[in-house]
DONU-668929 format. One line per 4 residues: number of its first residue (from 1); their letters; for each residue x, y, z of C-alpha. Coordinates in nm, 3 decimals, decimal comma. Example, Ala and Ser with C-alpha at 12.3 -4.5 7.8 and 13.67 -1.06 7.14 Angstrom:
1	as	1,230:-0,450:0,780  1,367:-0,106:0,714
***
This chain:
1	xxxx	-2,002:0,817:-3,091  -2,340:0,638:-3,103  -2,304:0,262:-3,103  -1,941:0,269:-2,990
5	xxxx	-1,788:0,018:-2,750  -1,789:0,288:-2,484  -2,162:0,349:-2,534  -2,239:-0,019:-2,489
9	xxxx	-2,036:-0,075:-2,174  -2,144:0,258:-2,020  -2,507:0,156:-2,063  -2,436:-0,181:-1,902
13	xxxx	-2,246:-0,007:-1,622  -2,549:0,214:-1,561  -2,776:-0,091:-1,541  -2,537:-0,277:-1,309
17	xxxx	-2,514:0,026:-1,080  -2,890:0,073:-1,074  -2,941:-0,291:-0,979  -2,708:-0,250:-0,681
21	xxxx	-2,865:0,088:-0,600  -3,208:-0,075:-0,579  -3,063:-0,330:-0,336  -2,907:-0,078:-0,096
25	xxxx	-3,143:0,220:-0,120  -3,395:0,069:0,128  -3,109:-0,004:0,369  -2,989:0,356:0,353
29	xxxx	-3,340:0,480:0,432  -3,359:0,245:0,731  -3,013:0,341:0,861  -2,809:0,118:1,091
33	xxxx	-2,911:-0,250:1,092  -2,858:-0,400:0,751  -2,660:-0,095:0,626  -2,387:-0,190:0,873
37	xxxx	-2,419:-0,566:0,821  -2,094:-0,749:0,763  -2,019:-0,876:0,411  -1,799:-1,165:0,292
41	xxxx	-1,506:-0,919:0,274  -1,353:-0,930:0,624  -1,410:-0,606:0,816  -1,628:-0,451:0,547
45	xxxx	-1,995:-0,373:0,593  -2,249:-0,292:0,324  -2,159:0,073:0,383  -1,790:-0,003:0,322
49	xxxx	-1,874:-0,169:-0,009  -2,065:0,137:-0,136  -1,800:0,370:0,004  -1,531:0,178:-0,184
53	xxxx	-1,721:0,218:-0,511  -1,757:0,589:-0,436  -1,384:0,616:-0,367  -1,273:0,427:-0,678
57	xxxx	-1,519:0,618:-0,897  -1,363:0,936:-0,760  -1,011:0,818:-0,840  -1,121:0,723:-1,191
61	xxxx	-1,283:1,063:-1,240  -0,960:1,233:-1,134  -0,765:1,014:-1,378  -0,996:1,121:-1,663
65	xxxx	-1,007:1,492:-1,577  -0,649:1,546:-1,459  -0,419:1,253:-1,548  -0,108:1,419:-1,406
69	xxxx	-0,273:1,489:-1,072  -0,386:1,127:-1,058  -0,034:1,002:-1,132  0,113:1,216:-0,855
73	xxxx	-0,150:1,096:-0,608  -0,103:0,732:-0,706  0,276:0,752:-0,683  0,256:0,904:-0,336
77	xxxx	-0,008:0,664:-0,209  0,149:0,350:-0,357  0,515:0,432:-0,290  0,513:0,161:-0,022
81	xxxx	0,354:-0,158:-0,166  0,279:-0,279:0,186  0,060:0,028:0,245  -0,162:-0,018:-0,060
85	xxxx	-0,426:-0,214:0,129  -0,432:0,047:0,404  -0,481:0,323:0,147  -0,776:0,144:-0,010
89	xxxx	-0,928:0,053:0,327  -0,896:0,413:0,445  -1,101:0,532:0,148  -1,375:0,283:0,232
93	xxxx	-1,360:0,364:0,602  -1,401:0,739:0,549  -1,699:0,691:0,321  -1,862:0,434:0,547
97	xxxx	-1,856:0,687:0,832  -2,093:0,916:0,638  -2,466:0,911:0,714  -2,629:0,644:0,492
101	xxxx	-2,832:0,889:0,284  -2,530:1,112:0,228  -2,310:0,822:0,120  -2,573:0,690:-0,119
105	xxxx	-2,626:1,035:-0,273  -2,251:1,084:-0,314  -2,214:0,748:-0,488  -2,497:0,834:-0,727
109	xxxx	-2,343:1,170:-0,809  -1,993:1,027:-0,848  -2,089:0,747:-1,082  -2,298:0,985:-1,296
113	xxxx	-2,012:1,233:-1,327  -1,769:0,957:-1,417  -2,002:0,819:-1,685  -2,042:1,165:-1,835
117	xxxx	-1,666:1,223:-1,834  -1,594:0,886:-1,998  -1,862:0,945:-2,258  -1,719:1,287:-2,341
121	xxxx	-1,364:1,152:-2,364  -1,472:0,864:-2,591  -1,644:1,113:-2,823  -1,323:1,310:-2,878
125	xxxx	-1,117:1,223:-3,189  -0,814:1,003:-3,142  -0,718:0,731:-2,898  -0,717:0,819:-2,529
129	xxxx	-0,546:0,629:-2,249  -0,647:0,684:-1,889  -0,382:0,619:-1,620  -0,472:0,371:-1,349
133	xxxx	-0,317:0,159:-1,073  -0,246:-0,106:-1,335  -0,199:-0,059:-1,710  -0,360:0,254:-1,861
137	xxxx	-0,702:0,204:-2,020  -0,925:0,340:-2,292  -1,258:0,502:-2,192  -1,436:0,175:-2,274
141	xxxx	-1,174:-0,015:-2,072  -1,223:0,210:-1,770  -1,601:0,166:-1,792  -1,547:-0,210:-1,807
145	xxxx	-1,328:-0,199:-1,498  -1,592:0,001:-1,314  -1,860:-0,248:-1,415  -1,641:-0,534:-1,294
149	xxxx	-1,595:-0,369:-0,954  -1,963:-0,278:-0,924  -2,066:-0,635:-1,001  -1,809:-0,788:-0,764
153	xxxx	-1,883:-0,560:-0,469  -2,253:-0,589:-0,543  -2,212:-0,962:-0,499  -2,061:-0,902:-0,157
157	xxxx	-2,360:-0,687:-0,064  -2,602:-0,950:-0,192  -2,416:-1,214:0,008  -2,453:-1,009:0,325
161	xxxx	-2,827:-0,976:0,265  -2,884:-1,334:0,155  -3,013:-1,213:-0,182  -2,988:-1,429:-0,496
165	xxxx	-2,891:-1,219:-0,800  -2,958:-1,364:-1,143  -2,647:-1,337:-1,361  -2,700:-1,136:-1,679
169	xxxx	-2,536:-1,086:-2,018  -2,341:-0,798:-1,859  -2,102:-1,063:-1,731  -1,949:-1,075:-2,079
173	xxxx	-1,761:-0,755:-1,994  -1,621:-0,907:-1,675  -1,526:-1,227:-1,858  -1,347:-1,038:-2,133
177	xxxx	-1,158:-0,829:-1,878  -1,062:-1,145:-1,692  -0,914:-1,289:-2,010  -0,731:-0,966:-2,099
181	xxxx	-0,570:-0,945:-1,754  -0,405:-1,288:-1,774  -0,056:-1,143:-1,818  -0,115:-0,875:-1,553
185	xxxx	-0,210:-1,142:-1,298  0,127:-1,306:-1,358  0,332:-0,986:-1,367  0,188:-0,848:-1,043
189	xxxx	0,318:-1,163:-0,871  0,659:-1,137:-1,031  0,588:-1,431:-1,263  0,669:-1,448:-1,632
193	xxxx	0,343:-1,460:-1,832  0,299:-1,754:-2,068  0,420:-1,676:-2,420  0,133:-1,853:-2,597
197	xxxx	-0,229:-1,736:-2,610  -0,489:-1,950:-2,434  -0,830:-2,066:-2,551  -1,111:-1,974:-2,312
201	xxxx	-1,462:-2,106:-2,372  -1,731:-1,999:-2,126  -2,097:-2,095:-2,102  -2,309:-1,779:-2,057
205	xxxx	-2,566:-1,766:-1,777  -2,922:-1,868:-1,876  -3,046:-1,507:-1,874  -2,780:-1,412:-2,130
209	xxxx	-2,876:-1,704:-2,353  -3,234:-1,581:-2,378  -3,132:-1,252:-2,544  -3,191:-1,222:-2,920
213	xxxx	-2,882:-1,330:-3,113  -2,715:-1,453:-2,795  -2,401:-1,664:-2,827  -2,404:-2,018:-2,691
217	xxxx	-2,036:-1,985:-2,589  -1,820:-1,684:-2,507  -1,490:-1,776:-2,672  -1,152:-1,605:-2,661
221	xxxx	-0,818:-1,699:-2,815  -0,715:-1,938:-3,094  -0,932:-2,247:-3,137  -0,624:-2,472:-3,156
225	xxxx	-0,446:-2,335:-2,846  -0,319:-2,627:-2,633  -0,369:-2,436:-2,305  -0,745:-2,418:-2,247
229	xxxx	-1,005:-2,303:-1,994  -1,373:-2,395:-2,010  -1,675:-2,387:-1,785  -1,950:-2,155:-1,659
233	xxxx	-1,896:-1,784:-1,730  -2,027:-1,702:-1,382  -1,762:-1,918:-1,218  -1,488:-1,758:-1,428
237	xxxx	-1,607:-1,407:-1,340  -1,626:-1,492:-0,971  -1,276:-1,637:-0,987  -1,108:-1,345:-1,166
241	xxxx	-1,268:-1,104:-0,918  -1,151:-1,336:-0,637  -1,501:-1,391:-0,501  -1,467:-1,768:-0,504
245	xxxx	-1,192:-2,022:-0,448  -1,068:-2,220:-0,746  -1,183:-2,545:-0,582  -1,542:-2,417:-0,563
249	xxxx	-1,578:-2,367:-0,937  -1,672:-2,597:-1,223  -1,395:-2,456:-1,441  -1,178:-2,702:-1,631
253	xxxx	-0,815:-2,636:-1,721  -0,611:-2,819:-1,983  -0,239:-2,761:-1,943  -0,016:-2,666:-1,651
257	xxxx	-0,002:-2,298:-1,750  -0,380:-2,277:-1,771  -0,418:-2,437:-1,429  -0,163:-2,201:-1,277
261	xxxx	-0,347:-1,902:-1,421  -0,670:-2,010:-1,256  -0,489:-2,019:-0,923  -0,375:-1,654:-0,954
265	xxxx	-0,638:-1,494:-1,180  -0,704:-1,129:-1,098  -0,905:-0,882:-1,306  -0,863:-0,586:-1,070
269	xxxx	-0,568:-0,348:-1,047  -0,328:-0,333:-0,755  -0,126:-0,595:-0,569  -0,228:-0,962:-0,552
273	xxxx	-0,547:-1,019:-0,360  -0,585:-1,277:-0,087  -0,888:-1,433:-0,253  -1,156:-1,632:-0,072
277	xxxx	-1,121:-1,947:0,132  -1,269:-2,274:0,001  -1,641:-2,295:0,067  -1,677:-1,918:0,100
281	xxxx	-1,895:-1,868:-0,208  -2,160:-1,614:-0,110  -2,537:-1,643:-0,124  -2,543:-1,361:-0,377
285	xxx	-2,313:-1,550:-0,611  -2,452:-1,904:-0,632  -2,542:-2,061:-0,963
***
């Protein structure tokens, strides 16, 4: 399906992964030291961040190849909501224990196999839904979720290394996912989602604005919606991935429902995240 939505996001996922790969490959060759440096995620090193991406790519690949097997595994692992965090941490811990070169090679293989599987599924006639820990997703949706995670965990790695990453137009996928998960963020907390659609207007990062035909604003929802969010796209993406505290953003909310959403926004599947403390914006995520 040349030119499909899946093609576009898979290409951007490849680029996002390669950018992070270029950041960690020298660390893996060095071994120790910076590979085991702590990141802004408490208890997680650079190795844990890559191991988590390897683990989630593996779960996504299982969901694509054998949906029923994935459902059985997810039901068993998530039967106790209190154990969800332990399950996820265990996946990262096991991967982080691998030799650096072996972990890096496994992540490269896993992400390539997942991309190939998603591409093949998207090319098949009909609509396909992939089970996940939240709502099921299309192949393009799964690729978007993987890009979101790669970008977010890549930011944690950059923060640990003191590296400044320039935001790119790929953030549009994260922003769109953040908007689409508004109701999920409420439901996962046992809250009733707002009945009315919101208007979200985000200013793209400078690098995105330089692209041919680039939009000056990324807009979602009805223009006349009374509940509104506006501000930098980077801040919104950091917030919905819970890499920054609401108070450390330049986002503006009009309406009580819009403000409440910003306090609970969550683009990733699973139970509510703890988020970041005020002032904890990482070096890899600054404007």
